[in-house]
C-alpha positions as CSV (number, residue, x, y, z in Angstrom):
1,M,11.6,13.0,14.1
2,I,9.4,15.8,12.9
3,E,7.8,18.2,15.4
4,F,5.1,20.8,14.6
5,K,5.0,23.5,17.3
6,N,2.1,26.0,17.3
7,I,2.2,26.0,13.6
8,A,-0.4,28.4,11.9
9,K,-0.9,29.3,8.3
10,S,-3.1,32.1,7.1
11,Y,-3.7,33.8,3.7
12,H,-5.0,37.3,4.2
13,N,-8.1,36.7,6.5
14,L,-8.3,32.9,5.9
15,N,-6.8,30.7,8.6
16,V,-5.7,27.4,6.8
17,L,-3.9,25.9,9.8
18,K,-4.5,26.7,13.5
19,D,-2.0,26.0,16.1
20,L,-0.9,22.5,15.0
21,N,1.1,20.6,17.6
22,F,2.2,17.1,16.9
23,T,5.2,14.7,16.6
24,I,6.0,12.1,13.9
25,E,8.2,9.3,15.1
26,D,11.2,8.1,13.0
27,H,10.5,5.0,10.7
28,Q,6.8,5.4,10.9
29,L,4.3,6.1,8.1
30,T,2.0,8.8,9.2
31,V,-1.1,9.7,7.1
32,I,-2.8,13.1,7.2
33,I,-6.4,13.0,6.2
34,G,-9.4,15.1,6.2
35,P,-12.1,16.9,4.0
36,S,-11.1,19.1,1.1
37,G,-9.5,22.4,2.2
38,C,-8.7,21.0,5.8
39,G,-5.0,21.8,5.4
40,K,-3.5,18.5,4.4
41,S,-1.3,19.6,1.6
42,T,-0.4,22.9,3.3
43,S,1.1,20.9,6.1
44,L,3.2,19.0,3.8
45,K,4.4,22.0,1.8
46,L,5.6,23.6,5.1
47,I,8.0,20.8,5.7
48,N,10.1,21.3,2.5
49,R,9.6,25.1,2.7
50,M,7.5,25.4,-0.4
51,I,5.5,27.9,1.7
52,Q,6.4,29.5,5.1
53,P,4.3,29.2,8.3
54,T,2.6,32.3,9.6
55,K,3.5,31.3,13.0
56,G,5.3,28.5,14.9
57,E,8.3,26.1,14.4
58,I,8.8,22.9,12.5
59,L,11.8,20.9,13.7
60,I,13.5,17.8,12.0
61,D,15.7,16.0,14.4
62,G,15.6,19.1,16.7
63,K,16.6,21.5,14.0
64,N,14.4,24.4,12.9
65,I,13.9,24.2,9.3
66,L,13.6,27.9,8.8
67,K,17.3,28.2,9.8
68,M,18.4,25.5,7.2
69,N,19.4,26.2,3.6
70,P,16.3,25.3,1.6
71,Q,18.1,23.5,-1.1
72,V,20.0,21.4,1.3
73,L,16.8,20.6,3.2
74,R,14.9,19.6,0.0
75,R,17.8,17.3,-1.2
76,S,17.4,15.4,2.2
77,I,13.7,14.9,1.6
78,G,12.0,12.7,-0.9
79,Y,8.8,14.0,-2.5
80,V,6.2,12.2,-4.4
81,I,3.2,13.9,-5.8
82,Q,-0.1,12.8,-7.5
83,Q,1.0,14.1,-11.0
84,V,4.2,12.1,-10.6
85,G,6.3,15.0,-11.9
86,L,8.9,13.0,-14.0
87,F,11.0,15.1,-16.3
88,P,9.6,14.3,-19.9
89,H,12.9,14.9,-21.6
90,L,14.8,12.5,-19.3
91,T,14.9,8.7,-19.4
92,V,13.8,6.7,-16.4
93,E,17.4,6.2,-15.5
94,K,18.1,9.9,-15.6
95,N,14.9,10.8,-13.7
96,I,15.9,8.3,-10.9
97,G,19.4,9.8,-10.8
98,V,18.4,13.5,-10.4
99,V,19.0,13.9,-6.7
100,P,22.2,11.7,-6.6
101,R,23.5,13.9,-9.4
102,L,22.8,17.0,-7.3
103,L,24.4,15.2,-4.3
104,K,27.5,14.8,-6.6
105,W,27.6,11.1,-6.6
106,D,29.9,9.4,-9.1
107,K,28.5,7.8,-12.3
108,A,29.2,4.2,-11.2
109,K,27.3,4.9,-7.9
110,I,24.4,6.5,-9.6
111,K,24.0,3.6,-12.0
112,Q,24.2,1.1,-9.2
113,R,21.7,3.0,-7.2
114,T,19.3,3.2,-10.3
115,E,19.5,-0.6,-10.8
116,Q,18.7,-1.0,-7.0
117,M,15.7,1.3,-7.1
118,L,14.2,-0.3,-10.3
119,K,14.6,-3.7,-8.7
120,L,12.9,-2.4,-5.6
121,I,9.9,-1.4,-7.5
122,N,9.9,-4.5,-9.6
123,L,10.8,-2.9,-13.0
124,D,13.6,-4.6,-15.0
125,Y,16.6,-2.3,-15.7
126,D,17.3,-3.3,-19.2
127,Q,13.7,-2.9,-20.1
128,Y,12.9,0.3,-18.4
129,A,16.1,2.4,-17.7
130,H,16.1,4.0,-21.2
131,K,12.5,4.6,-21.7
132,F,11.0,8.1,-21.4
133,P,8.0,9.0,-19.2
134,H,5.5,9.0,-22.1
135,Q,6.4,5.4,-22.8
136,L,5.2,4.3,-19.3
137,S,1.8,3.3,-18.0
138,G,0.4,5.4,-15.2
139,G,1.3,2.8,-12.7
140,E,4.8,2.4,-14.0
141,A,5.2,6.2,-13.9
142,Q,4.1,6.4,-10.3
143,R,6.5,3.7,-9.3
144,V,9.4,5.4,-11.0
145,G,8.3,8.6,-9.1
146,V,8.7,6.7,-5.7
147,A,12.0,5.3,-7.0
148,R,13.3,8.7,-7.8
149,A,12.2,10.1,-4.4
150,L,14.1,7.2,-2.7
151,A,17.2,7.4,-4.9
152,G,19.2,9.7,-2.7
153,D,18.3,7.6,0.4
154,P,16.6,10.4,2.2
155,P,15.5,9.8,5.8
156,L,12.2,11.6,5.2
157,L,9.7,11.0,2.5
158,L,6.9,13.4,1.8
159,M,3.9,11.9,-0.4
160,D,1.0,14.1,-1.6
161,E,-1.9,11.8,-2.8
162,P,0.6,9.7,-4.8
163,F,-1.8,7.1,-6.0
164,A,-4.9,9.2,-6.5
165,A,-4.5,9.6,-10.4
166,V,-4.5,5.9,-11.3
167,D,-7.4,3.4,-11.7
168,P,-8.6,1.4,-8.7
169,I,-6.9,-1.9,-9.6
170,T,-3.5,-0.1,-10.3
171,R,-3.9,1.8,-7.1
172,Q,-4.3,-1.3,-5.1
173,K,-1.2,-3.0,-6.6
174,L,0.8,0.3,-5.9
175,Q,-0.4,0.3,-2.3
176,N,0.5,-3.4,-1.8
177,Q,3.9,-2.8,-3.3
178,F,4.5,0.3,-1.3
179,M,3.6,-1.5,1.9
180,R,6.4,-4.0,1.0
181,I,8.9,-1.3,0.2
182,Q,8.2,0.4,3.5
183,K,8.5,-2.8,5.4
184,E,11.9,-3.3,3.9
185,L,13.1,0.4,4.2
186,K,11.4,1.7,7.3
187,K,11.5,5.3,6.1
188,T,9.9,8.2,8.0
189,I,6.9,9.1,5.8
190,L,4.2,11.8,5.8
191,F,1.5,10.7,3.4
192,I,-1.5,12.8,2.3
193,T,-4.6,11.2,1.1
194,H,-8.4,11.9,0.9
195,D,-9.2,8.1,1.0
196,I,-9.9,6.7,4.4
197,D,-9.4,3.2,3.2
198,E,-6.1,4.0,1.9
199,A,-5.1,5.7,5.2
200,I,-6.2,2.8,7.4
201,K,-4.5,0.3,5.1
202,L,-1.0,2.0,5.0
203,A,-0.6,4.1,8.1
204,D,1.3,3.5,11.4
205,K,-0.5,6.6,12.7
206,I,-3.3,8.8,11.3
207,I,-3.8,12.5,11.9
208,I,-7.4,13.5,11.0
209,L,-7.7,17.3,10.3
210,N,-10.8,19.4,10.0
211,K,-10.9,23.1,9.4
212,G,-7.2,23.4,10.0
213,Q,-7.2,21.7,13.4
214,I,-6.3,18.1,14.7
215,V,-9.4,16.2,15.5
216,Q,-7.8,12.9,16.3
217,Y,-4.2,11.5,16.1
218,D,-3.8,7.8,16.8
219,T,-3.2,4.4,15.3
220,P,-5.7,3.1,12.8
221,E,-6.8,0.4,15.3
222,K,-7.7,2.8,17.9
223,I,-9.4,5.2,15.6
224,L,-11.5,2.4,14.2
225,K,-12.3,1.1,17.7
226,K,-13.0,4.4,19.3
227,P,-13.7,7.4,17.1
228,I,-13.2,10.5,19.4
229,N,-16.4,12.3,18.1
230,K,-19.3,12.2,15.7
231,F,-17.1,14.0,12.9
232,V,-14.6,11.1,13.0
233,H,-17.3,8.4,13.3
234,D,-19.0,9.7,10.2
235,F,-15.7,10.4,8.3
236,I,-14.5,6.7,8.8
237,G,-17.8,5.3,7.7
238,S,-20.0,2.5,9.1
239,D,-17.8,-0.5,7.7
240,R,-15.3,-0.3,10.5
241,A,-15.1,-4.1,10.9
242,L,-14.3,-4.6,7.2
243,K,-11.7,-1.7,7.3
244,R,-9.8,-3.6,10.0
245,L,-9.2,-6.4,7.4
246,S,-7.2,-4.0,5.3
247,R,-4.7,-3.7,8.1
248,L,-3.9,-7.4,7.9
249,T,-1.9,-9.2,5.2
250,V,-2.5,-12.6,3.6
251,E,1.1,-13.6,4.6
252,E,0.3,-13.2,8.2
253,Y,-2.7,-15.6,8.1
254,I,-2.0,-18.0,5.3
255,G,-3.2,-21.6,6.0
256,E,-2.0,-24.9,4.6
257,T,-3.6,-26.6,1.6
258,K,-2.7,-29.3,-0.8
259,G,-3.5,-29.1,-4.5
260,I,-4.4,-32.0,-6.7
261,R,-3.1,-32.5,-10.2
262,T,-5.9,-32.8,-12.9
263,Q,-4.6,-36.1,-14.1
264,D,-4.7,-37.6,-10.6
265,I,-8.4,-36.5,-10.3
266,T,-9.4,-38.1,-13.6
267,A,-7.5,-41.2,-12.7
268,T,-9.0,-41.6,-9.1
269,P,-12.5,-43.3,-8.4
270,L,-14.9,-40.6,-7.3
271,E,-15.6,-42.2,-4.0
272,Q,-11.8,-42.2,-3.1
273,I,-11.5,-38.4,-3.5
274,E,-11.5,-37.2,0.1
275,N,-12.5,-33.4,0.0
276,D,-15.6,-31.8,-1.5
277,F,-13.5,-28.9,-2.8
278,S,-9.9,-29.1,-4.0
279,W,-7.6,-26.8,-5.7
280,L,-6.2,-28.0,-9.0
281,I,-2.5,-27.6,-9.9
282,D,-0.5,-28.5,-13.0
283,H,2.8,-30.3,-13.3
284,E,4.7,-27.2,-12.0
285,D,2.5,-26.8,-8.9
286,K,0.8,-23.7,-10.4
287,L,-2.8,-23.2,-9.6
288,C,-5.0,-23.9,-12.7
289,G,-8.5,-24.3,-11.3
290,W,-10.6,-26.2,-8.7
291,F,-12.6,-29.5,-8.4
292,N,-16.1,-29.8,-7.0
293,K,-16.8,-33.3,-5.9
294,M,-20.6,-32.7,-5.4
295,E,-21.0,-31.6,-8.9
296,A,-19.1,-34.6,-10.3
297,R,-21.2,-36.9,-8.1
298,E,-24.5,-35.3,-9.2
299,N,-23.6,-35.9,-12.9
300,N,-21.7,-39.2,-12.2
301,D,-18.7,-37.8,-14.2
302,V,-15.5,-36.7,-12.7
303,N,-14.9,-34.3,-15.5
304,M,-18.1,-32.2,-14.7
305,G,-16.5,-31.3,-11.4
306,I,-13.3,-29.9,-12.9
307,Y,-13.1,-26.2,-13.4
308,Q,-10.2,-24.6,-15.3
309,S,-9.5,-20.9,-14.4
310,N,-6.9,-18.1,-14.5
311,P,-5.0,-18.0,-11.2
312,E,-5.5,-14.1,-11.2
313,E,-9.2,-14.5,-11.0
314,I,-9.3,-17.1,-8.1
315,A,-6.3,-16.4,-6.0
316,V,-4.6,-13.6,-4.0
317,K,-0.8,-13.1,-3.3
318,M,1.0,-12.8,-0.1
319,D,1.4,-9.1,0.0
320,M,-2.4,-8.5,-0.4
321,T,-4.8,-7.8,2.5
322,L,-7.3,-9.9,4.1
323,R,-9.9,-7.5,2.8
324,D,-8.8,-8.3,-0.7
325,A,-9.0,-12.0,0.1
326,F,-12.5,-11.5,1.5
327,S,-13.6,-9.6,-1.7
328,Y,-12.2,-12.4,-3.9
329,M,-14.2,-15.0,-1.9
330,L,-17.4,-13.0,-2.2
331,E,-17.0,-12.6,-6.0
332,Q,-16.3,-16.3,-6.6
333,G,-18.7,-17.7,-4.0
334,F,-15.9,-19.7,-2.4
335,Q,-15.4,-20.7,1.3
336,T,-11.7,-20.4,0.7
337,I,-9.4,-18.4,-1.5
338,A,-6.1,-19.7,-2.8
339,V,-2.8,-17.9,-2.2
340,V,-0.2,-18.0,-5.0
341,D,3.3,-16.6,-5.6
342,D,4.3,-14.3,-8.5
343,K,4.6,-17.3,-10.8
344,G,1.2,-18.7,-9.9
345,K,2.4,-21.5,-7.6
346,L,0.1,-22.6,-5.0
347,L,1.3,-21.6,-1.5
348,G,-1.8,-22.1,0.7
349,E,-5.2,-20.6,1.2
350,I,-7.3,-18.2,3.4
351,S,-10.6,-19.4,4.7
352,L,-13.9,-17.6,5.3
353,Q,-14.0,-19.0,8.9
354,L,-10.8,-17.1,9.6
355,I,-12.2,-13.9,8.2
356,E,-15.3,-14.3,10.3
357,K,-13.3,-14.8,13.5
358,I,-11.3,-11.6,12.8
359,I,-14.6,-9.6,12.0
360,F,-16.6,-10.7,14.9
361,L,-14.0,-11.0,17.6
362,G,-12.5,-7.6,16.6
363,N,-9.0,-8.8,17.5
364,K,-6.4,-9.5,14.9
365,N,-4.5,-11.9,17.1
366,A,-7.5,-13.9,18.0
367,A,-7.5,-15.9,14.8
368,K,-3.8,-16.3,14.3
369,K,-2.6,-19.8,13.9
């Protein structure tokens, strides 16, 4: 548990933080968000004593951090920043093992932990352990940064705009993967971002700062449903119904569907094909396209209704959000979107009807099967 008690921070005559009082519960991901200059990063830097408060106390599990050895404190806290901060002269394996070496773990334990961390972030040990940071993509480097922060198994993780420096597609993938990691590890995390969509998607609780003061501190659902004032209302934006979809994962709402193999379509008389729209699968049950019965009927040719397509363009995965699924539907003009596993195997689908129920009923449980 982290407690801020009457925390203030000033630089000369500039008051950056003004009497902050809040508590962060264990095993929750709390996001601090607000306009530039509101004190987000300052709040984070106070926790690992990169800077000192002008007034007040910060307690971690009831202990005043100002009375703790700074080096011992920092080794018990994972830290991830926007610029990643990997040591360029060290391999991925050495980077991940930095804190375990400082904690004087033996070599076998460090190697085992490195393998575990690379597996956690979906990077193959044999392929990546001996690479240097300049040999990694931006997304890979950011994932290694997360692995390094977690390597010493810290109870607390501080993240300062960790995904801001990558492109939107990579950022979405990193967010989804990080949601999976947090679901598995349940760390206490304080996460800084300037992106309200990212905050709503990831957070258990959100602290909205403005001019160094807390404006609203609540769950994403409550902030979306009832912004406390005009500032919060305007800061969140007008698409609150759509933002709710980013809180829900495909895995929670996947519906059943059956794919049809292409050879079965071509071997079946058109009038005996039941559905107007069907997903096509290959001999390994992997999604490979779709079949439109109406187009086949209009052209009196079953082959005219067969569309071959890359699964990445017409499907979502289990760890993606309903907002992702809705976006794919709009792009393709579909009433449903397929759900596949990492190998492209068809698992089920998400329907537009389901999305509409959640948006208009405003209750994530209303549309659950």
